[in-house]
C-alpha positions in Angstrom: 67.1 94.4 71.0 68.7 90.9 70.6 67.9 88.5 67.9 65.7 86.1 69.9 63.7 88.9 71.4 63.0 90.2 67.9 62.2 86.6 66.7 59.8 86.1 69.6 57.9 89.4 68.9 57.7 88.6 65.2 56.5 85.0 65.9 53.8 86.3 68.3 52.6 88.8 65.7 52.5 86.4 62.7 51.2 83.4 64.6 47.9 82.1 63.2 46.9 80.6 66.6 47.1 84.0 68.2 44.9 85.4 65.4 42.5 82.5 65.9 42.2 83.1 69.7 41.8 86.9 69.2 38.9 86.3 66.8 37.4 83.6 69.0 37.4 86.0 72.0 35.7 88.7 69.9 33.1 86.2 68.6 32.3 85.1 72.1 31.7 88.7 73.2 29.3 89.3 70.3 27.1 86.3 71.2 26.1 83.0 69.8 26.2 83.2 66.0 23.5 80.5 65.3 21.6 77.8 67.1 20.7 74.2 66.2 17.3 74.0 64.5 16.4 70.6 65.9 17.8 67.7 67.9 17.9 65.5 64.9 21.1 64.8 62.9 24.7 64.7 63.8 26.1 66.8 66.6 28.5 69.6 65.7 32.1 68.6 65.5 33.1 72.0 66.9 31.1 74.7 68.6 29.5 77.6 66.6 32.1 80.1 67.8 34.9 78.1 66.4 33.0 77.8 63.1 32.8 81.6 62.9 36.5 82.1 63.8 37.7 79.6 61.1 35.4 81.2 58.5 36.7 84.7 59.3 40.3 83.5 59.1 39.8 81.6 55.9 38.1 84.6 54.3 40.6 87.1 55.6 43.6 85.0 54.3 41.8 83.8 51.2 42.5 80.1 51.9 41.5 77.2 49.7 39.6 74.2 51.0 42.8 72.2 51.3 44.3 75.0 53.3 41.2 75.0 55.5 41.6 71.3 56.1 45.2 71.7 57.3 44.3 74.7 59.4 41.5 72.8 61.1 44.0 70.0 61.9 46.3 72.5 63.4 43.7 74.4 65.5 41.3 71.7 66.5 43.2 68.4 66.1 40.2 67.0 64.1 
């Protein structure tokens, strides 16, 4: 196997976006995690599935709040 082929396979394995999309697909298969209780208040910045996926990743990787902020910028652009 050549260098770039090994690099690509490693990059695909260790990529946090791939992990995020994998967890997001599993969360969608399980169903909606929570509903809005009322129409009052601010709307959600991201949908409930994305909240669950980011919570699982931050728990799994033991990320701090600052790391979560940078991760949300990376994944959601918000």
